[in-house]
N, C-alpha and C positions, 0 to 999 in steps of 0.2 A: 504494500500500500504506500502510495506517495504522500508527502505532506499535503499536497494540494487536494488529493482525494479525501483525506481525513478532515481537513479544514472545511471542505464543502459539506461533508456528512454531518458535522456538528455546528456548522454555520459560524465559523470564525475565519480569520485570514490565515494564509499559509505562513505569514510572518509570525503569527501567534504560535503556531505549532513549532516552527523553527526555534523561536525563543524559549519555549518550554523544553525542547530537546537539548538545547545548548546550555540550559541553566541560567539564562539571562532574565527569565521571568518566572515568577511563582504564580501558579494558577489560583484563581479565585475559587471559593468553595463551589460556586455554581458551575464553573468550567470543569473543575475536577469531577463533579457529579456527572456532568454530560459525558465526559470521556469514559468514566467508569461504566455508565449505562451503555454506551456504545460498544464497549468491549466486553460487557457482561461480567465485570469483575468488581471487587471492592476497591474503594479509593486507595486504601492502603497498599494494594497490589501494584498500583501505578506510581504512587508518590512515596518518597521517603521523607519523613518529617523529623528533623533533628531538634532536640530540646536544647534550649540555650541555657 
């Protein structure tokens, strides 16, 4: 799957997907939920949250 295909599927820009993959952007809870639903997994399976 390309970044463009995923972006279109969840209605964000390809740049958003690129920024998520490269670690330049942290997903909002809403975006994290959309991605988890799309891939049919828990949010925790997609994102690693470090405690500060």
